[in-house]
C-alpha positions, 0 to 999 in steps of 0.5 A: 556526441550530439546524439547523446546530448539530444537523447532524453535520459528518462524518456518513456513511451506512452504505455509506460507513462500510463502504467506509471500513472495507474500505479501512482493512483493505486497507491494514492487511493489506498493511502487517502482512504485512511485520511478520509475516515480519520477526518470523517470519524465524527460524522461517521459516529453520528450517522451510525450512533457509534461509540468510541469503541466502534469508531476505533474499530472503524478507523483501525480495522483498515490499518490492522488488516493492511499491516498484517497482509502487506507481506502476504501481498508481496509474496502473492505478487512474486508468485502469481505476477505483479499485474494480476495481484495489482488488479485483484487488489484493486477489484477487492478495494473497489468492491469493499469501498462500495460495501463501505459506502452502502453499509447499513451499520457500524459492524458492516462498515468495520468488515468493509474497512477490513476488506478494503485494507486487504485490497490495499495490501495487495496493491502496494507491494505489486506497485512497488515491484512494478516500479522497480523498487524491489531491492534488486536491479539498477533502480533500487541502488539508491535504497541499497546505498543508503540502507546497506552500510548502516545494516552491515556496519552494526553488530549482529546482535543490534536487533536483539538489543532493541527487542530486549532479548 
């Protein structure tokens, strides 16, 4: 009994702490990227002499490619390994961020932001799977406990009613 009281329930090795820190930083960087551009939109527009339409593409190109590529990132993480896809996503994200920093025109910035969104879309699903929130296993039980009953208690055609079909 004394041994159970002395044992820490969530004790992690140093390598596990480093892995968790790396995964958290990857997600943080991917999400901060959107906030930075939103806050600097006026300065970016002044620097490039961009109109509202170009500014909208600068801001939205990341989000559009990120949202469209998220499921593909998860599939690639399942197929080729979470670690490999996370590293590829981080490399793409870093390269694209450097491209954005050196962009000579708004058009190059839009392309760089889209590429950054693709890198972020590869990092996020790989990170979620690596941390255990994949929908299976012991660590994802709270998610299933909260989302399971509403999904199973509702009638089968609720999605069609919401979609207007």
